[in-house]
N, CA, C and O atoms as CSV, one atom per row, in Angstrom:
chain,resi,resn,atom,element,x,y,z
A,1,MET,N,N,-179.513,4.643,66.351
A,1,MET,CA,C,-180.098,3.734,66.157
A,1,MET,C,C,-179.096,2.733,65.046
A,1,MET,O,O,-178.676,3.132,63.960
A,2,LYS,N,N,-178.874,1.456,65.597
A,2,LYS,CA,C,-177.858,0.625,64.689
A,2,LYS,C,C,-178.900,-0.138,64.010
A,2,LYS,O,O,-179.922,-0.560,64.552
A,3,LYS,N,N,-178.526,-0.307,62.618
A,3,LYS,CA,C,-179.200,-0.865,61.661
A,3,LYS,C,C,-178.860,-2.199,61.656
A,3,LYS,O,O,-177.673,-2.474,61.830
A,4,ARG,N,N,-179.684,-3.111,61.487
A,4,ARG,CA,C,-179.623,-4.455,61.499
A,4,ARG,C,C,-179.157,-5.202,60.591
A,4,ARG,O,O,-180.005,-5.284,59.703
A,5,LYS,N,N,-178.198,-5.823,60.335
A,5,LYS,CA,C,-177.632,-6.791,59.289
A,5,LYS,C,C,-179.026,-7.544,58.507
A,5,LYS,O,O,-179.979,-7.924,59.187
A,6,SER,N,N,-178.998,-7.693,57.048
A,6,SER,CA,C,-180.015,-8.413,56.871
A,6,SER,C,C,-179.446,-9.688,56.680
A,6,SER,O,O,-178.282,-9.931,56.363
A,7,PRO,N,N,-180.466,-10.571,56.923
A,7,PRO,CA,C,-179.529,-12.179,56.785
A,7,PRO,C,C,-179.260,-12.339,55.322
A,7,PRO,O,O,-179.685,-11.668,54.381
A,8,ASP,N,N,-178.318,-13.563,55.339
A,8,ASP,CA,C,-177.994,-13.728,53.996
A,8,ASP,C,C,-178.886,-14.635,53.603
A,8,ASP,O,O,-179.339,-15.582,54.246
A,9,PRO,N,N,-179.234,-14.121,51.941
A,9,PRO,CA,C,-180.137,-14.792,51.134
A,9,PRO,C,C,-180.217,-16.502,51.253
A,9,PRO,O,O,-181.151,-17.278,51.455
A,10,LEU,N,N,-178.809,-16.672,51.033
A,10,LEU,CA,C,-178.560,-18.050,50.619
A,10,LEU,C,C,-178.851,-18.923,52.036
A,10,LEU,O,O,-179.391,-20.028,51.975
A,11,ALA,N,N,-178.532,-18.452,53.031
A,11,ALA,CA,C,-179.106,-19.031,54.224
A,11,ALA,C,C,-180.343,-19.345,54.740
A,11,ALA,O,O,-180.766,-20.384,55.247
A,12,ILE,N,N,-180.981,-18.011,54.476
A,12,ILE,CA,C,-182.543,-18.168,54.386
A,12,ILE,C,C,-183.076,-19.194,53.727
A,12,ILE,O,O,-183.696,-20.053,54.353
A,13,ASP,N,N,-182.943,-19.256,52.567
A,13,ASP,CA,C,-183.411,-20.483,51.306
A,13,ASP,C,C,-183.119,-21.967,51.884
A,13,ASP,O,O,-183.894,-22.923,51.862
A,14,LEU,N,N,-181.856,-21.920,52.387
A,14,LEU,CA,C,-181.489,-23.563,52.804
A,14,LEU,C,C,-182.068,-23.570,54.084
A,14,LEU,O,O,-182.337,-24.697,54.502
A,15,ALA,N,N,-182.363,-22.532,54.896
A,15,ALA,CA,C,-183.051,-22.719,56.125
A,15,ALA,C,C,-184.317,-23.628,55.778
A,15,ALA,O,O,-184.586,-24.790,56.085
A,16,ARG,N,N,-185.007,-22.649,55.008
A,16,ARG,CA,C,-186.406,-22.949,54.628
A,16,ARG,C,C,-186.742,-24.297,54.123
A,16,ARG,O,O,-187.770,-24.867,54.489
A,17,LEU,N,N,-185.740,-24.925,53.128
A,17,LEU,CA,C,-185.748,-26.098,52.941
A,17,LEU,C,C,-185.597,-27.177,53.822
A,17,LEU,O,O,-186.263,-28.208,53.730
A,18,LEU,N,N,-184.410,-26.892,55.005
A,18,LEU,CA,C,-184.305,-28.059,55.879
A,18,LEU,C,C,-185.407,-27.864,56.752
A,18,LEU,O,O,-185.691,-28.944,57.271
A,19,GLU,N,N,-186.153,-26.941,57.138
A,19,GLU,CA,C,-187.388,-26.718,57.919
A,19,GLU,C,C,-188.450,-27.184,57.619
A,19,GLU,O,O,-189.283,-27.334,58.512
A,20,LYS,N,N,-188.798,-27.610,56.094
A,20,LYS,CA,C,-189.904,-28.335,55.325
A,20,LYS,C,C,-189.374,-29.732,55.869
A,20,LYS,O,O,-190.242,-30.471,56.331
A,21,ARG,N,N,-188.283,-30.112,55.874
A,21,ARG,CA,C,-188.040,-31.726,55.948
A,21,ARG,C,C,-187.835,-32.029,57.653
A,21,ARG,O,O,-187.639,-33.117,58.196
A,22,GLY,N,N,-187.940,-30.816,58.212
A,22,GLY,CA,C,-188.230,-30.834,59.753
A,22,GLY,C,C,-186.771,-30.735,60.457
A,22,GLY,O,O,-186.766,-31.055,61.645
A,23,VAL,N,N,-185.748,-30.406,59.990
A,23,VAL,CA,C,-184.236,-30.542,60.246
A,23,VAL,C,C,-184.546,-28.956,60.941
A,23,VAL,O,O,-185.316,-28.170,60.389
A,24,HIS,N,N,-183.839,-28.637,62.197
A,24,HIS,CA,C,-183.662,-27.428,62.541
A,24,HIS,C,C,-182.328,-27.074,62.840
A,24,HIS,O,O,-181.753,-27.594,63.796
A,25,ILE,N,N,-181.712,-26.133,62.022
A,25,ILE,CA,C,-180.238,-26.134,62.126
A,25,ILE,C,C,-179.858,-24.712,62.239
A,25,ILE,O,O,-180.488,-24.009,61.449
A,26,ASP,N,N,-179.108,-24.146,62.903
A,26,ASP,CA,C,-178.603,-22.721,63.131
A,26,ASP,C,C,-177.673,-22.433,61.694
A,26,ASP,O,O,-176.446,-22.508,61.762
A,27,PHE,N,N,-178.338,-22.110,60.440
A,27,PHE,CA,C,-177.720,-22.164,59.401
A,27,PHE,C,C,-176.901,-21.287,59.183
A,27,PHE,O,O,-175.837,-21.500,58.602
A,28,GLU,N,N,-177.337,-19.962,59.694
A,28,GLU,CA,C,-176.324,-18.755,59.806
A,28,GLU,C,C,-175.250,-18.751,60.010
A,28,GLU,O,O,-174.349,-18.422,59.238
A,29,ALA,N,N,-175.149,-19.227,61.404
A,29,ALA,CA,C,-173.785,-19.817,62.273
A,29,ALA,C,C,-173.107,-20.384,61.446
A,29,ALA,O,O,-171.978,-19.908,61.329
A,30,ARG,N,N,-173.374,-21.339,60.728
A,30,ARG,CA,C,-172.872,-22.685,60.144
A,30,ARG,C,C,-172.276,-21.789,58.906
A,30,ARG,O,O,-171.070,-21.584,58.765
A,31,LEU,N,N,-173.205,-21.328,58.105
A,31,LEU,CA,C,-172.459,-20.543,56.995
A,31,LEU,C,C,-171.407,-19.691,57.275
A,31,LEU,O,O,-170.330,-19.923,56.726
A,32,GLU,N,N,-171.545,-18.465,58.250
A,32,GLU,CA,C,-170.401,-17.926,58.845
A,32,GLU,C,C,-169.266,-18.449,58.944
A,32,GLU,O,O,-168.365,-17.984,58.245
A,33,ARG,N,N,-168.982,-19.607,59.875
A,33,ARG,CA,C,-168.153,-20.510,59.882
A,33,ARG,C,C,-167.490,-20.891,58.931
A,33,ARG,O,O,-166.274,-20.702,58.937
A,34,PHE,N,N,-168.105,-21.511,57.895
A,34,PHE,CA,C,-167.794,-21.928,56.466
A,34,PHE,C,C,-167.149,-20.771,55.707
A,34,PHE,O,O,-166.165,-20.999,55.004
A,35,ARG,N,N,-167.657,-19.535,55.815
A,35,ARG,CA,C,-167.217,-18.503,55.113
A,35,ARG,C,C,-165.744,-18.047,55.780
A,35,ARG,O,O,-164.732,-17.908,55.093
A,36,ALA,N,N,-165.785,-17.862,57.064
A,36,ALA,CA,C,-164.326,-17.703,57.604
A,36,ALA,C,C,-163.434,-18.680,57.291
A,36,ALA,O,O,-162.276,-18.267,57.239
A,37,ALA,N,N,-163.633,-20.222,56.989
A,37,ALA,CA,C,-162.772,-21.029,56.736
A,37,ALA,C,C,-162.229,-20.735,55.485
A,37,ALA,O,O,-161.032,-20.588,55.239
A,38,GLU,N,N,-163.312,-20.643,54.584
A,38,GLU,CA,C,-163.064,-20.424,53.272
A,38,GLU,C,C,-161.898,-19.233,52.949
A,38,GLU,O,O,-160.933,-19.344,52.192
A,39,GLN,N,N,-162.313,-18.003,53.803
A,39,GLN,CA,C,-161.776,-16.665,53.835
A,39,GLN,C,C,-160.119,-16.939,54.170
A,39,GLN,O,O,-159.158,-16.502,53.537
A,40,ALA,N,N,-160.116,-17.758,55.307
A,40,ALA,CA,C,-158.644,-18.314,55.880
A,40,ALA,C,C,-158.016,-19.014,54.825
A,40,ALA,O,O,-156.849,-18.680,54.619
A,41,ALA,N,N,-158.551,-20.019,54.005
A,41,ALA,CA,C,-157.884,-20.732,52.996
A,41,ALA,C,C,-157.251,-19.520,52.042
A,41,ALA,O,O,-156.059,-19.491,51.735
A,42,MET,N,N,-158.107,-18.647,51.671
A,42,MET,CA,C,-157.859,-17.917,50.480
A,42,MET,C,C,-156.491,-16.756,50.822
A,42,MET,O,O,-155.704,-16.299,49.993
A,43,ASP,N,N,-156.530,-16.538,52.030
A,43,ASP,CA,C,-155.704,-15.572,52.534
A,43,ASP,C,C,-154.348,-15.916,52.030
A,43,ASP,O,O,-153.781,-15.089,51.316
A,44,PRO,N,N,-153.669,-17.214,52.361
A,44,PRO,CA,C,-152.274,-17.318,51.573
A,44,PRO,C,C,-152.148,-17.586,50.307
A,44,PRO,O,O,-151.040,-17.516,49.776
A,45,LEU,N,N,-153.274,-17.942,49.604
A,45,LEU,CA,C,-153.231,-18.163,47.899
A,45,LEU,C,C,-153.192,-16.626,47.546
A,45,LEU,O,O,-152.329,-16.396,46.699
A,46,MET,N,N,-153.790,-15.666,47.902
A,46,MET,CA,C,-153.954,-13.924,47.714
A,46,MET,C,C,-152.396,-13.473,48.016
A,46,MET,O,O,-151.772,-12.958,47.088
A,47,GLU,N,N,-151.735,-13.661,49.333
A,47,GLU,CA,C,-150.564,-13.429,49.570
A,47,GLU,C,C,-149.656,-13.526,48.356
A,47,GLU,O,O,-149.053,-12.594,47.822
A,48,ASP,N,N,-149.657,-15.124,47.921
A,48,ASP,CA,C,-148.630,-15.485,47.181
A,48,ASP,C,C,-149.147,-14.794,45.621
A,48,ASP,O,O,-148.266,-14.383,44.867
A,49,PHE,N,N,-150.419,-14.712,45.257
A,49,PHE,CA,C,-151.093,-14.002,44.312
A,49,PHE,C,C,-150.158,-12.439,44.171
A,49,PHE,O,O,-149.583,-11.992,43.178
A,50,LEU,N,N,-150.249,-11.985,45.249
A,50,LEU,CA,C,-149.533,-10.352,45.342
A,50,LEU,C,C,-148.224,-10.301,45.422
A,50,LEU,O,O,-147.618,-9.252,45.205
A,51,ASP,N,N,-147.515,-11.633,45.803
A,51,ASP,CA,C,-146.102,-11.741,46.050
A,51,ASP,C,C,-145.685,-11.851,44.391
A,51,ASP,O,O,-144.749,-11.203,43.923
A,52,GLU,N,N,-146.454,-12.691,43.657
A,52,GLU,CA,C,-145.757,-12.966,42.171
A,52,GLU,C,C,-146.144,-11.476,41.429
A,52,GLU,O,O,-145.263,-10.952,40.748
A,53,LEU,N,N,-147.280,-10.892,41.547
A,53,LEU,CA,C,-147.582,-9.789,41.002
A,53,LEU,C,C,-146.760,-8.652,41.025
A,53,LEU,O,O,-146.506,-7.996,40.015
A,54,PHE,N,N,-146.228,-8.334,42.439
A,54,PHE,CA,C,-144.944,-7.488,42.414
A,54,PHE,C,C,-143.698,-7.560,42.513
A,54,PHE,O,O,-142.954,-6.763,43.085
A,55,MET,N,N,-143.316,-8.914,41.728
A,55,MET,CA,C,-141.992,-9.199,41.645
A,55,MET,C,C,-141.364,-8.432,40.554
A,55,MET,O,O,-142.056,-7.777,39.775
A,56,GLU,N,N,-140.017,-8.488,40.462
A,56,GLU,CA,C,-139.512,-7.634,39.727
A,56,GLU,C,C,-139.695,-7.848,38.157
A,56,GLU,O,O,-139.713,-6.982,37.282
A,57,ASP,N,N,-139.822,-9.199,38.036
A,57,ASP,CA,C,-140.182,-9.450,36.699
A,57,ASP,C,C,-141.713,-8.716,36.296
A,57,ASP,O,O,-141.764,-8.008,35.290
A,58,SER,N,N,-142.688,-8.888,36.966
A,58,SER,CA,C,-143.796,-8.269,36.867
A,58,SER,C,C,-143.612,-6.510,37.038
A,58,SER,O,O,-144.452,-5.806,36.478
A,59,LEU,N,N,-142.912,-6.100,37.530
A,59,LEU,CA,C,-142.775,-4.600,37.460
A,59,LEU,C,C,-142.516,-4.345,36.112
A,59,LEU,O,O,-143.228,-3.469,35.622
A,60,GLY,N,N,-141.515,-4.980,35.219
A,60,GLY,CA,C,-141.252,-4.478,33.847
A,60,GLY,C,C,-142.346,-5.156,32.959
A,60,GLY,O,O,-142.267,-4.889,31.760
A,61,GLU,N,N,-143.237,-5.894,33.308
A,61,GLU,CA,C,-144.250,-6.011,32.257
A,61,GLU,C,C,-145.593,-5.060,32.805
A,61,GLU,O,O,-146.523,-4.779,32.048
A,62,MET,N,N,-145.533,-4.608,34.270
A,62,MET,CA,C,-146.448,-3.260,34.470
A,62,MET,C,C,-145.838,-1.996,33.856
A,62,MET,O,O,-146.641,-1.115,33.549
A,63,ASP,N,N,-144.646,-1.796,33.649
A,63,ASP,CA,C,-144.073,-0.527,32.957
A,63,ASP,C,C,-144.693,-0.704,31.301
A,63,ASP,O,O,-145.379,0.119,30.695
A,64,ALA,N,N,-144.342,-1.676,30.945
A,64,ALA,CA,C,-144.634,-1.726,29.281
A,64,ALA,C,C,-146.558,-1.712,29.559
A,64,ALA,O,O,-147.155,-0.879,28.877
A,65,LEU,N,N,-147.126,-2.295,30.186
A,65,LEU,CA,C,-148.495,-2.095,30.310
A,65,LEU,C,C,-148.890,-0.467,30.264
A,65,LEU,O,O,-149.618,0.060,29.422
A,66,ILE,N,N,-148.292,0.122,31.267
A,66,ILE,CA,C,-148.486,1.653,31.527
A,66,ILE,C,C,-148.153,2.405,30.330
A,66,ILE,O,O,-148.891,3.275,29.870
A,67,ASP,N,N,-146.968,2.044,29.798
A,67,ASP,CA,C,-146.616,2.764,28.371
A,67,ASP,C,C,-147.650,2.424,27.543
A,67,ASP,O,O,-148.341,3.358,27.136
A,68,ASP,N,N,-147.952,1.204,27.161
A,68,ASP,CA,C,-149.208,1.038,26.429
A,68,ASP,C,C,-150.512,1.570,26.352
A,68,ASP,O,O,-151.276,1.639,25.389
A,69,MET,N,N,-150.687,2.060,27.918
A,69,MET,CA,C,-151.952,2.642,28.122
A,69,MET,C,C,-151.593,4.386,27.756
A,69,MET,O,O,-152.427,5.169,27.301
A,70,ARG,N,N,-150.390,4.671,28.032
A,70,ARG,CA,C,-150.143,6.073,27.692
A,70,ARG,C,C,-150.520,6.177,26.245
A,70,ARG,O,O,-151.407,6.916,25.817
A,71,GLU,N,N,-149.872,5.484,25.624
A,71,GLU,CA,C,-150.069,5.460,23.921
A,71,GLU,C,C,-151.420,5.415,23.682
A,71,GLU,O,O,-151.882,6.068,22.746
A,72,ARG,N,N,-152.148,4.723,24.408
A,72,ARG,CA,C,-153.727,4.686,23.795
A,72,ARG,C,C,-154.289,5.873,24.035
A,72,ARG,O,O,-154.945,6.476,23.185
A,73,LEU,N,N,-154.087,6.266,25.134
A,73,LEU,CA,C,-154.770,7.654,25.903
A,73,LEU,C,C,-154.134,8.893,24.787
A,73,LEU,O,O,-154.964,9.627,24.251
A,74,GLU,N,N,-152.979,9.044,24.539
A,74,GLU,CA,C,-152.488,9.675,23.353
A,74,GLU,C,C,-153.275,9.770,22.289
A,74,GLU,O,O,-153.702,10.868,21.933
A,75,TYR,N,N,-153.601,8.526,21.576
A,75,TYR,CA,C,-154.367,8.140,20.540
A,75,TYR,C,C,-155.938,8.562,20.725
A,75,TYR,O,O,-156.635,8.892,19.766
A,76,LEU,N,N,-156.358,8.515,21.927
A,76,LEU,CA,C,-157.651,8.972,21.956
A,76,LEU,C,C,-157.963,10.476,22.248
A,76,LEU,O,O,-159.054,11.045,22.226
A,77,THR,N,N,-156.737,10.964,22.525
A,77,THR,CA,C,-156.999,12.441,22.830
A,77,THR,C,C,-156.703,13.319,21.335
A,77,THR,O,O,-156.808,14.537,21.196
A,78,GLN,N,N,-156.337,12.388,20.365
A,78,GLN,CA,C,-155.685,13.097,18.902
A,78,GLN,C,C,-156.877,13.537,18.531
A,78,GLN,O,O,-157.917,13.184,19.088
A,79,ASP,N,N,-156.815,14.368,17.530
A,79,ASP,CA,C,-157.831,14.760,16.659
A,79,ASP,C,C,-158.708,13.619,15.953
A,79,ASP,O,O,-158.125,12.565,15.700
A,80,PRO,N,N,-159.665,13.707,15.713
A,80,PRO,CA,C,-160.374,12.661,15.307
A,80,PRO,C,C,-160.225,12.567,13.584
A,80,PRO,O,O,-160.394,11.500,12.994
A,81,ARG,N,N,-160.031,13.295,13.185
A,81,ARG,CA,C,-159.338,13.507,11.700
A,81,ARG,C,C,-158.098,12.667,11.458
A,81,ARG,O,O,-157.852,11.973,10.472
A,82,GLU,N,N,-157.290,12.880,12.660
A,82,GLU,CA,C,-156.059,12.004,12.383
A,82,GLU,C,C,-156.230,10.723,12.819
A,82,GLU,O,O,-155.553,9.788,12.388
A,83,GLN,N,N,-157.196,10.597,13.748
A,83,GLN,CA,C,-157.453,8.767,14.029
A,83,GLN,C,C,-158.080,8.333,12.957
A,83,GLN,O,O,-157.947,7.116,12.828
A,84,ARG,N,N,-158.795,8.901,12.025
A,84,ARG,CA,C,-159.418,8.326,10.848
A,84,ARG,C,C,-158.380,8.279,9.766
A,84,ARG,O,O,-158.474,7.387,8.923
A,85,LYS,N,N,-157.606,8.963,9.717
A,85,LYS,CA,C,-156.064,9.080,8.709
A,85,LYS,C,C,-155.380,7.687,8.905
A,85,LYS,O,O,-154.865,6.998,8.024
A,86,ARG,N,N,-155.499,7.368,10.467
A,86,ARG,CA,C,-154.656,6.376,10.738
A,86,ARG,C,C,-155.240,5.029,10.481
A,86,ARG,O,O,-154.736,4.044,9.942
A,87,ARG,N,N,-156.378,5.213,10.977
A,87,ARG,CA,C,-157.482,3.930,10.640
A,87,ARG,C,C,-157.388,3.510,8.916
A,87,ARG,O,O,-157.471,2.387,8.419
A,88,ALA,N,N,-157.242,4.474,8.419
A,88,ALA,CA,C,-157.632,4.308,6.955
A,88,ALA,C,C,-156.101,3.551,6.498
A,88,ALA,O,O,-156.146,2.513,5.838
A,89,ALA,N,N,-154.905,4.088,6.857
A,89,ALA,CA,C,-153.421,3.666,6.627
A,89,ALA,C,C,-153.504,2.327,7.240
A,89,ALA,O,O,-152.802,1.495,6.665
A,90,THR,N,N,-154.072,1.963,8.099
A,90,THR,CA,C,-153.829,0.704,8.725
A,90,THR,C,C,-154.789,-0.426,8.004
A,90,THR,O,O,-154.418,-1.592,7.876
A,91,ILE,N,N,-155.983,0.024,7.580
A,91,ILE,CA,C,-156.792,-0.815,6.596
A,91,ILE,C,C,-156.121,-1.265,5.419
A,91,ILE,O,O,-156.164,-2.351,4.841
A,92,ASN,N,N,-155.415,-0.086,5.150
A,92,ASN,CA,C,-155.075,-0.150,3.422
A,92,ASN,C,C,-153.723,-1.170,3.471
A,92,ASN,O,O,-153.530,-2.029,2.610
A,93,ARG,N,N,-152.647,-0.889,4.839
A,93,ARG,CA,C,-151.793,-1.929,4.905
A,93,ARG,C,C,-152.502,-3.455,5.033
A,93,ARG,O,O,-152.149,-4.344,4.258
A,94,GLU,N,N,-153.373,-3.661,5.909
A,94,GLU,CA,C,-153.896,-5.101,5.884
A,94,GLU,C,C,-154.452,-5.197,4.715
A,94,GLU,O,O,-154.375,-6.376,4.367
A,95,ILE,N,N,-154.978,-4.557,3.920
A,95,ILE,CA,C,-155.691,-5.133,2.519
A,95,ILE,C,C,-154.411,-5.457,1.756
A,95,ILE,O,O,-154.415,-6.591,1.277
A,96,ASP,N,N,-153.411,-4.793,1.548
A,96,ASP,CA,C,-152.331,-4.864,0.941
A,96,ASP,C,C,-151.547,-6.411,1.226
A,96,ASP,O,O,-151.169,-7.258,0.416
A,97,ALA,N,N,-151.496,-6.384,2.425
A,97,ALA,CA,C,-150.690,-7.804,3.138
A,97,ALA,C,C,-151.710,-9.201,2.921
A,97,ALA,O,O,-151.243,-10.339,2.894
A,98,ARG,N,N,-152.825,-8.969,2.810
A,98,ARG,CA,C,-153.666,-9.916,2.386
A,98,ARG,C,C,-153.829,-10.225,1.224
A,98,ARG,O,O,-154.209,-11.367,0.962
A,99,ALA,N,N,-153.612,-9.395,0.326
A,99,ALA,CA,C,-153.766,-9.457,-0.931
A,99,ALA,C,C,-152.606,-10.187,-1.490
A,99,ALA,O,O,-152.640,-10.958,-2.450
A,100,ALA,N,N,-151.506,-9.834,-0.735
A,100,ALA,CA,C,-150.245,-10.488,-1.236
A,100,ALA,C,C,-150.420,-11.989,-0.916
A,100,ALA,O,O,-150.140,-12.872,-1.726
A,101,GLU,N,N,-150.891,-12.207,0.290
A,101,GLU,CA,C,-151.021,-13.592,0.690
A,101,GLU,C,C,-151.918,-14.276,-0.347
A,101,GLU,O,O,-151.497,-15.220,-1.015
A,102,LEU,N,N,-153.125,-13.805,-0.471
A,102,LEU,CA,C,-153.933,-14.539,-1.250
A,102,LEU,C,C,-153.247,-14.537,-2.679
A,102,LEU,O,O,-153.761,-15.442,-3.336
A,103,LYS,N,N,-152.414,-13.958,-3.309
A,103,LYS,CA,C,-151.912,-13.947,-4.349
A,103,LYS,C,C,-150.923,-15.111,-4.378
A,103,LYS,O,O,-150.827,-15.983,-5.241
A,104,GLN,N,N,-150.309,-14.973,-3.422
A,104,GLN,CA,C,-149.322,-16.279,-3.452
A,104,GLN,C,C,-149.864,-17.600,-3.497
A,104,GLN,O,O,-149.303,-18.577,-3.992
A,105,CYS,N,N,-151.183,-17.569,-2.857
A,105,CYS,CA,C,-151.999,-18.757,-2.754
A,105,CYS,C,C,-152.755,-19.094,-3.904
A,105,CYS,O,O,-153.480,-20.088,-3.882
A,106,GLY,N,N,-152.643,-18.209,-5.131
A,106,GLY,CA,C,-153.105,-18.491,-6.415
A,106,GLY,C,C,-154.572,-18.172,-6.196
A,106,GLY,O,O,-155.307,-18.864,-6.901
A,107,VAL,N,N,-155.164,-17.344,-5.441
A,107,VAL,CA,C,-156.614,-17.168,-5.537
A,107,VAL,C,C,-156.876,-15.877,-6.676
A,107,VAL,O,O,-156.264,-14.824,-6.858
A,108,SER,N,N,-157.900,-16.392,-7.242
A,108,SER,CA,C,-158.262,-15.146,-8.196
A,108,SER,C,C,-159.006,-13.910,-7.505
A,108,SER,O,O,-159.759,-14.085,-6.547
A,109,ASN,N,N,-158.741,-12.613,-8.065
A,109,ASN,CA,C,-159.112,-11.474,-7.545
A,109,ASN,C,C,-158.513,-11.440,-6.080
A,109,ASN,O,O,-159.279,-11.485,-5.117
A,110,PRO,N,N,-157.187,-11.363,-5.918
A,110,PRO,CA,C,-156.959,-11.638,-4.375
A,110,PRO,C,C,-157.262,-10.009,-3.775
A,110,PRO,O,O,-157.507,-9.861,-2.578
A,111,ILE,N,N,-157.225,-8.957,-4.609
A,111,ILE,CA,C,-157.524,-7.572,-3.940
A,111,ILE,C,C,-158.848,-7.522,-3.702
A,111,ILE,O,O,-159.121,-7.002,-2.621
A,112,THR,N,N,-159.876,-7.932,-4.427
A,112,THR,CA,C,-161.190,-7.723,-4.383
A,112,THR,C,C,-161.339,-8.654,-2.977
A,112,THR,O,O,-161.870,-8.111,-2.009
A,113,ARG,N,N,-160.945,-9.835,-2.878
A,113,ARG,CA,C,-161.041,-10.796,-1.809
A,113,ARG,C,C,-160.321,-10.224,-0.562
A,113,ARG,O,O,-160.771,-10.511,0.548
A,114,ALA,N,N,-159.667,-9.750,-0.633
A,114,ALA,CA,C,-158.908,-8.928,0.866
A,114,ALA,C,C,-159.657,-7.661,1.043
A,114,ALA,O,O,-159.460,-7.056,2.097
A,115,LYS,N,N,-160.339,-7.250,0.330
A,115,LYS,CA,C,-160.986,-5.712,0.394
A,115,LYS,C,C,-162.405,-6.563,1.040
A,115,LYS,O,O,-162.691,-6.365,2.221
A,116,GLU,N,N,-163.002,-7.224,0.449
A,116,GLU,CA,C,-164.425,-8.248,1.307
A,116,GLU,C,C,-163.882,-8.600,2.818
A,116,GLU,O,O,-164.540,-8.229,3.790
A,117,GLU,N,N,-162.810,-9.239,2.956
A,117,GLU,CA,C,-162.444,-9.569,4.157
A,117,GLU,C,C,-162.373,-8.383,5.333
A,117,GLU,O,O,-162.741,-8.469,6.504
A,118,ALA,N,N,-161.754,-7.202,4.604
A,118,ALA,CA,C,-161.527,-5.899,5.601
A,118,ALA,C,C,-162.680,-5.492,5.845
A,118,ALA,O,O,-163.041,-5.450,7.021
A,119,ALA,N,N,-163.640,-5.049,4.707
A,119,ALA,CA,C,-164.824,-4.634,5.067
A,119,ALA,C,C,-165.868,-5.292,6.156
A,119,ALA,O,O,-166.698,-4.735,6.875
A,120,GLU,N,N,-165.553,-6.555,6.029
A,120,GLU,CA,C,-166.280,-7.345,6.976
A,120,GLU,C,C,-165.807,-7.189,8.589
A,120,GLU,O,O,-166.504,-6.966,9.579
A,121,ARG,N,N,-164.497,-7.372,8.481
A,121,ARG,CA,C,-163.735,-7.350,9.770
A,121,ARG,C,C,-163.756,-5.784,10.194
A,121,ARG,O,O,-163.400,-5.629,11.362
A,122,TRP,N,N,-164.081,-4.628,9.533
A,122,TRP,CA,C,-164.219,-3.238,10.161
A,122,TRP,C,C,-165.536,-2.894,10.201
A,122,TRP,O,O,-165.875,-1.779,10.599
A,123,GLY,N,N,-166.419,-3.817,9.793
A,123,GLY,CA,C,-167.823,-3.336,10.106
A,123,GLY,C,C,-168.678,-2.726,8.867
A,123,GLY,O,O,-169.821,-2.289,9.002
A,124,HIS,N,N,-168.060,-2.754,7.806
A,124,HIS,CA,C,-168.568,-2.293,6.685
A,124,HIS,C,C,-169.511,-3.371,6.009
A,124,HIS,O,O,-169.339,-4.588,6.085
A,125,ASP,N,N,-170.580,-2.699,5.305
A,125,ASP,CA,C,-171.577,-3.744,4.679
A,125,ASP,C,C,-170.918,-4.288,3.297
A,125,ASP,O,O,-170.898,-5.497,3.063
A,126,LYS,N,N,-170.558,-3.649,2.694
A,126,LYS,CA,C,-169.969,-3.665,1.471
A,126,LYS,C,C,-168.698,-3.072,1.189
A,126,LYS,O,O,-168.327,-2.058,1.780
A,127,VAL,N,N,-167.896,-3.740,0.176
A,127,VAL,CA,C,-166.789,-3.464,-0.105
A,127,VAL,C,C,-166.526,-1.782,-0.564
A,127,VAL,O,O,-165.588,-1.010,-0.364
A,128,GLU,N,N,-167.919,-1.640,-1.316
A,128,GLU,CA,C,-168.080,-0.206,-1.932
A,128,GLU,C,C,-167.953,0.923,-0.827
A,128,GLU,O,O,-167.291,1.940,-1.032
A,129,ALA,N,N,-168.671,0.666,0.428
A,129,ALA,CA,C,-168.732,1.369,1.468
A,129,ALA,C,C,-167.290,1.511,2.218
A,129,ALA,O,O,-166.858,2.508,2.797
A,130,LEU,N,N,-166.691,0.298,2.058
A,130,LEU,CA,C,-165.164,0.586,2.648
A,130,LEU,C,C,-164.484,1.457,1.636
A,130,LEU,O,O,-163.973,2.488,2.075
A,131,ASP,N,N,-164.397,1.213,0.366
A,131,ASP,CA,C,-163.735,2.176,-0.538
A,131,ASP,C,C,-163.947,3.738,-0.311
A,131,ASP,O,O,-163.042,4.569,-0.226
A,132,ARG,N,N,-165.451,4.003,-0.221
A,132,ARG,CA,C,-165.941,5.414,-0.054
A,132,ARG,C,C,-165.088,5.758,1.370
A,132,ARG,O,O,-164.424,6.786,1.509
A,133,TRP,N,N,-165.202,4.923,2.185
A,133,TRP,CA,C,-164.792,5.606,3.285
A,133,TRP,C,C,-163.104,5.619,3.230
A,133,TRP,O,O,-162.612,6.723,3.463
A,134,LEU,N,N,-162.504,4.918,3.049
A,134,LEU,CA,C,-161.026,4.854,2.489
A,134,LEU,C,C,-160.744,6.325,1.773
A,134,LEU,O,O,-159.821,7.120,1.954
A,135,ARG,N,N,-161.850,6.378,0.925
A,135,ARG,CA,C,-161.429,7.711,-0.388
A,135,ARG,C,C,-161.274,8.951,0.585
A,135,ARG,O,O,-160.333,9.745,0.591
A,136,ARG,N,N,-162.405,8.955,1.417
A,136,ARG,CA,C,-162.829,10.151,2.176
A,136,ARG,C,C,-161.890,10.444,3.040
A,136,ARG,O,O,-161.563,11.629,3.106
A,137,ASN,N,N,-161.159,9.382,3.994
A,137,ASN,CA,C,-160.260,9.570,5.071
A,137,ASN,C,C,-158.608,9.191,4.656
A,137,ASN,O,O,-157.773,8.757,5.450
A,138,ARG,N,N,-158.432,9.422,3.485
A,138,ARG,CA,C,-157.118,9.065,3.214
A,138,ARG,C,C,-156.260,10.319,3.478
A,138,ARG,O,O,-156.764,11.441,3.530
A,139,GLY,N,N,-155.002,10.094,3.634
A,139,GLY,CA,C,-154.064,11.240,4.213
A,139,GLY,C,C,-153.523,11.837,2.848
A,139,GLY,O,O,-152.735,12.782,2.857
């Protein structure tokens, strides 16, 4: 037994609207022709896109992307303690760099301000919470 293809819901809605106005059109056939024309117009565009995607320049980009994905996979498969230590080191470097920027701008309490920004950026409610987390996870 062959299963019937369900009619296009867009075609059904439009056909109902047209029937209310007294116009009877085989809308499914017209919609099918429109979609076929649309697909025919898209085929050359897709071919151009695929040609550009697989050109030699993009192969180098693909290699870089694959290497980046490998690094991320290695990072994700590391020991969680090592991940936390690396994250703590990253946050400390970020705080030091931002504090240096703020100090050059003449901001009072640059380290506190840098810690406040880092706490907000890394999802801690307060600077104290960030400090505790950094102390617990330092290497």
